[in-house]
C-alpha positions as CSV (number, residue, x, y, z in Angstrom):
1,M,-1.4,-113.7,-146.3
2,V,-2.2,-117.0,-144.9
3,G,-5.5,-115.9,-144.0
4,L,-8.2,-116.0,-146.8
5,K,-9.1,-112.1,-147.1
6,P,-12.7,-111.4,-148.7
7,P,-12.8,-108.6,-150.7
8,E,-12.7,-105.2,-148.1
9,V,-13.1,-106.8,-144.9
10,P,-10.2,-108.8,-143.6
11,P,-11.0,-111.8,-141.2
12,P,-10.6,-110.4,-138.0
13,A,-7.7,-112.1,-135.3
14,T,-10.5,-114.1,-133.5
15,V,-11.9,-115.7,-136.3
16,K,-8.6,-116.9,-137.4
17,F,-7.7,-118.0,-134.2
18,V,-11.0,-120.2,-133.8
19,S,-10.5,-121.2,-137.6
20,A,-7.3,-122.4,-137.0
21,G,-8.0,-124.2,-134.1
22,M,-10.7,-126.0,-135.5
23,A,-8.7,-126.8,-138.6
24,G,-6.2,-128.7,-136.7
25,C,-9.0,-130.8,-135.1
26,I,-10.2,-132.0,-138.5
27,A,-6.7,-132.4,-139.9
28,D,-5.6,-134.2,-137.2
29,L,-9.1,-136.6,-137.4
30,C,-7.9,-137.5,-140.8
31,T,-4.2,-138.0,-140.2
32,F,-3.9,-138.8,-136.7
33,P,-2.7,-142.9,-137.7
34,L,0.2,-141.6,-140.0
35,D,1.2,-139.4,-136.9
36,T,1.3,-142.5,-134.7
37,A,3.0,-144.8,-137.8
38,K,5.8,-142.1,-137.2
39,V,6.0,-142.0,-133.6
40,R,6.6,-145.9,-133.5
41,L,9.2,-145.6,-136.3
42,Q,11.2,-142.8,-134.8
43,I,11.2,-144.9,-131.5
44,Q,12.0,-148.2,-133.1
45,G,15.4,-149.3,-132.0
46,E,15.9,-146.9,-129.3
47,V,17.7,-148.3,-126.3
48,R,15.8,-148.4,-123.1
49,I,16.2,-148.4,-119.3
50,P,15.6,-150.9,-118.5
51,R,16.9,-153.2,-121.7
52,T,13.8,-155.2,-122.8
53,V,14.4,-157.6,-126.1
54,S,10.5,-158.3,-126.5
55,S,9.9,-155.2,-129.1
56,V,7.3,-154.9,-131.8
57,E,9.3,-154.5,-135.2
58,Y,8.0,-152.1,-137.7
59,R,8.6,-151.9,-141.1
60,G,7.7,-149.2,-143.5
61,V,4.2,-146.7,-143.4
62,L,1.7,-149.8,-144.1
63,G,3.7,-152.5,-142.5
64,T,3.7,-150.0,-139.3
65,L,-0.3,-149.4,-139.3
66,S,-0.7,-153.1,-140.2
67,T,1.1,-154.4,-137.3
68,M,-0.4,-151.9,-134.9
69,V,-4.1,-153.6,-136.0
70,R,-3.0,-157.0,-135.9
71,T,-1.3,-156.8,-132.5
72,E,-2.8,-154.0,-130.7
73,G,-6.5,-153.3,-132.6
74,A,-7.6,-150.6,-134.8
75,R,-8.1,-148.6,-131.9
76,S,-4.4,-148.0,-131.2
77,L,-3.8,-146.0,-134.6
78,Y,-5.8,-143.5,-132.9
79,S,-4.4,-143.7,-129.1
80,G,-3.4,-140.3,-127.9
81,L,-6.2,-138.5,-130.1
82,A,-8.0,-137.0,-127.2
83,A,-4.5,-135.0,-125.9
84,G,-4.0,-134.3,-129.7
85,L,-7.4,-132.9,-130.6
86,Q,-6.4,-130.9,-126.9
87,R,-3.4,-129.8,-128.6
88,Q,-4.7,-128.5,-131.7
89,M,-7.1,-126.0,-129.9
90,S,-4.4,-124.4,-128.7
91,F,-1.5,-124.9,-130.6
92,A,-2.7,-124.1,-134.3
93,S,-4.8,-121.7,-132.6
94,I,-2.1,-119.6,-131.4
95,R,0.8,-120.4,-134.2
96,I,-1.2,-120.2,-136.9
97,G,-4.4,-118.4,-136.1
98,L,-2.2,-115.4,-134.8
99,Y,1.0,-115.4,-137.6
100,D,-0.6,-112.9,-139.4
101,S,-1.2,-110.3,-136.4
102,V,2.3,-111.0,-135.4
103,K,3.7,-110.3,-138.9
104,Q,1.6,-107.1,-139.3
105,L,3.2,-106.2,-135.9
106,Y,6.6,-106.7,-136.9
107,T,6.3,-105.1,-140.1
108,P,7.7,-101.7,-140.4
109,K,5.1,-98.9,-141.0
110,G,4.5,-97.5,-144.6
111,A,6.3,-100.8,-146.0
112,E,5.1,-102.3,-148.8
113,N,5.9,-105.6,-148.8
114,T,6.6,-108.0,-146.0
115,S,10.3,-109.2,-146.0
116,M,11.1,-112.7,-145.5
117,A,13.4,-111.8,-142.6
118,T,9.9,-110.7,-141.0
119,R,7.9,-113.7,-142.2
120,L,10.5,-116.1,-140.5
121,L,10.5,-114.5,-137.4
122,A,6.8,-114.2,-137.2
123,G,6.8,-118.0,-137.9
124,C,9.4,-118.5,-135.1
125,T,7.7,-116.5,-132.3
126,T,4.2,-117.7,-132.7
127,G,5.6,-121.4,-132.8
128,A,7.4,-120.9,-129.6
129,V,4.6,-119.4,-127.9
130,A,2.2,-122.2,-129.1
131,V,4.9,-124.6,-127.8
132,A,5.0,-123.0,-124.3
133,C,1.3,-123.1,-124.2
134,A,0.4,-126.6,-125.3
135,Q,3.5,-128.7,-124.4
136,P,1.9,-130.9,-121.6
137,T,-0.7,-132.0,-124.3
138,D,1.6,-132.9,-126.7
139,V,3.8,-134.8,-124.5
140,V,0.6,-136.8,-123.2
141,K,-0.2,-137.3,-127.2
142,V,3.4,-139.1,-127.5
143,R,3.3,-141.3,-124.3
144,F,0.0,-142.8,-125.9
145,Q,1.3,-143.1,-129.1
146,A,4.3,-144.8,-128.5
147,S,2.5,-147.5,-125.7
148,G,2.5,-150.8,-127.4
149,A,5.6,-150.6,-128.8
150,Q,6.9,-153.0,-125.9
151,W,5.2,-156.2,-125.8
152,D,6.4,-156.7,-122.2
153,S,5.6,-153.2,-121.3
154,P,2.3,-152.7,-119.0
155,R,-0.4,-149.7,-120.3
156,R,1.2,-146.8,-118.6
157,Y,-2.0,-144.8,-118.2
158,S,-5.6,-145.4,-118.2
159,G,-6.5,-142.2,-120.0
160,T,-5.9,-138.7,-120.9
161,V,-6.3,-137.0,-117.4
162,D,-4.7,-140.1,-115.7
163,A,-1.6,-139.3,-117.8
164,Y,-1.5,-135.7,-116.9
165,R,-1.9,-136.5,-113.1
166,T,0.4,-139.4,-113.1
167,I,3.3,-137.7,-115.0
168,A,3.1,-134.6,-112.7
169,R,3.2,-137.0,-109.4
170,E,5.6,-139.6,-110.6
171,E,8.4,-136.8,-112.6
172,G,7.2,-133.4,-111.2
173,V,5.2,-130.5,-113.3
174,R,8.6,-130.5,-115.1
175,G,7.8,-133.7,-116.4
176,L,4.8,-132.4,-118.4
177,W,6.9,-130.1,-119.8
178,R,9.9,-132.4,-120.9
179,G,11.6,-131.7,-124.1
180,T,10.3,-128.2,-124.7
181,L,13.4,-127.0,-125.9
182,P,14.0,-129.5,-128.7
183,N,9.8,-128.9,-129.1
184,I,10.3,-125.3,-129.5
185,A,13.3,-125.8,-132.1
186,R,11.1,-128.3,-133.8
187,N,8.1,-126.3,-134.0
188,A,9.8,-123.2,-134.9
189,I,11.4,-124.5,-138.0
190,I,8.0,-126.3,-138.7
191,N,6.1,-123.4,-138.2
192,C,8.6,-121.6,-140.7
193,G,8.5,-124.1,-143.4
194,E,4.8,-124.6,-143.0
195,L,3.0,-120.8,-142.4
196,V,6.0,-119.2,-144.0
197,T,6.5,-121.5,-147.4
198,Y,2.3,-121.4,-147.4
199,D,2.3,-117.9,-147.5
200,L,5.2,-117.0,-150.0
201,L,3.8,-119.9,-152.2
202,K,0.2,-118.7,-152.4
203,D,1.4,-115.2,-152.8
204,A,3.3,-116.2,-155.6
205,L,0.6,-118.2,-157.6
206,L,-1.8,-115.2,-156.8
207,R,0.7,-112.3,-158.1
208,A,1.7,-114.6,-161.2
209,Q,-2.1,-115.0,-161.7
210,L,-1.4,-118.8,-162.3
211,M,-4.3,-119.4,-159.8
212,T,-7.3,-117.4,-158.2
213,D,-7.5,-117.8,-154.5
214,N,-9.6,-120.8,-154.4
215,V,-9.4,-124.3,-152.9
216,P,-6.9,-125.5,-156.0
217,C,-4.5,-122.7,-154.5
218,H,-4.6,-123.3,-151.5
219,F,-4.1,-127.2,-152.3
220,V,-0.8,-126.6,-153.7
221,A,0.4,-124.1,-151.7
222,A,-0.1,-126.7,-148.7
223,F,1.8,-129.3,-150.3
224,G,4.6,-127.7,-150.8
225,A,4.5,-126.3,-147.0
226,G,4.2,-130.0,-146.2
227,F,7.2,-130.9,-148.1
228,C,9.4,-128.1,-147.1
229,A,8.7,-128.4,-143.5
230,T,9.3,-132.2,-143.5
231,V,12.4,-132.1,-145.3
232,V,13.9,-129.2,-142.0
233,A,11.7,-130.5,-139.3
234,S,12.4,-134.4,-139.5
235,P,15.7,-134.2,-137.2
236,V,14.8,-132.5,-134.4
237,D,11.0,-134.1,-134.4
238,V,13.0,-137.7,-134.5
239,V,15.0,-136.3,-130.9
240,K,11.8,-134.8,-129.7
241,T,10.0,-138.2,-130.0
242,R,12.4,-140.2,-128.3
243,Y,13.0,-137.5,-125.4
244,M,9.6,-137.0,-125.0
245,N,8.8,-140.9,-124.5
246,A,12.1,-141.4,-122.8
247,S,11.8,-143.4,-118.9
248,P,13.1,-141.1,-116.2
249,G,17.0,-141.0,-116.3
250,Q,17.2,-142.7,-119.9
251,Y,18.9,-139.2,-121.1
252,R,20.7,-136.5,-119.1
253,N,18.8,-133.7,-121.8
254,A,18.1,-133.2,-125.2
255,L,21.8,-133.1,-126.5
256,S,22.4,-136.7,-124.8
257,C,19.1,-138.3,-126.7
258,L,20.6,-136.7,-129.8
259,L,24.4,-137.9,-129.2
260,A,22.8,-141.5,-128.3
261,L,21.0,-141.2,-131.9
262,L,23.9,-140.5,-133.5
263,M,25.9,-143.3,-131.7
264,Q,23.3,-145.9,-132.1
265,D,21.6,-145.1,-135.8
266,G,24.4,-142.6,-137.3
267,P,22.9,-139.7,-139.3
268,A,20.6,-141.8,-140.9
269,G,18.6,-142.1,-138.0
270,L,17.7,-138.4,-137.4
271,Y,15.5,-139.1,-140.5
272,K,13.6,-142.1,-138.8
273,G,10.0,-142.3,-139.9
274,F,10.5,-139.6,-143.0
275,V,7.9,-141.3,-145.5
276,P,5.5,-141.1,-142.8
277,S,6.2,-138.1,-141.6
278,F,6.1,-136.7,-145.2
279,L,2.6,-138.2,-145.6
280,R,1.3,-137.1,-142.6
281,L,2.7,-133.6,-142.5
282,G,1.6,-133.0,-146.0
283,S,-1.7,-134.5,-145.6
284,W,-2.1,-132.5,-142.6
285,N,-1.1,-129.0,-144.0
286,V,-3.8,-130.0,-147.2
287,V,-6.4,-130.6,-144.9
288,M,-5.8,-127.9,-142.1
289,F,-4.9,-125.0,-144.7
290,V,-8.1,-125.7,-147.1
291,S,-10.3,-126.1,-144.1
292,Y,-8.7,-123.3,-142.5
293,E,-9.4,-120.7,-145.3
294,Q,-12.9,-122.0,-146.0
295,L,-13.9,-121.8,-142.1
296,Q,-12.7,-118.3,-142.4
297,R,-15.1,-117.7,-145.1
298,L,-17.8,-119.4,-143.4
299,M,-17.4,-117.7,-140.0
300,V,-16.8,-114.0,-141.8
301,L,-19.7,-114.8,-144.1
302,A,-22.2,-115.6,-140.9
303,R,-21.1,-112.6,-138.7
304,P,-23.5,-110.2,-139.9
305,V,-26.5,-113.3,-139.9
306,L,-25.5,-114.2,-136.0
307,A,-24.8,-110.5,-135.2
């Protein structure tokens, strides 16, 4: 199971839900600059309407981070953090906190083991539901992270609340759900890559008695989950980022965004920002899953005291 289960008393769904949201926020606080660097590298070279020539050039993870600090200040590394934390409180809580419950729901009664198909179906379900609920926060986060990539572009929003209002006013409520389909595809893939891989690796380590259910075991399983998720999700992640950040009318739909990317950069463009994606997703998974497991344990132990 993904959740840490103390002897005899499994953590209830509410504990997993709250623990996942808190762990997601902790992971975002630790890795947000890497996520911002990933976004900047993914949109680099994008043809804009209207065309601009004064683009900031980024080279590699460290180069991107140093360029942002030099040209925009250190605070730019955390641009969009408020929306990112809002996203995690809803997104991580649903896709991670409800994974075990949904997996049990899909598991046939009397089955001794949970099949791979059941795990994948549970991962896709919680990932899709989480995106449907948290999409506006993801759109705003990407917009803030992408701001500053063009020197001659004015600041688009004065704050997080202003961003929600402005997008809804100028692009309609649908603007807040821009890129929902590619984001559902991305997060269904990532959710399976992360949760199912973590689930299987942790279960394998415990069954083989190579490790006990502790921090080193959680670290190894989370690192492997982060790598698998990055490999399978990078192409759709690049398309999602570009489509969310696009000006109105720049792309007809996500497919046209994909075709424009392939024509401009070729298949290699689908893996733009892969290194920061892995550094971010790998470290995010390690921090999140280790925090998640420990928070569950603390909350379960604190329940009798608080009752």
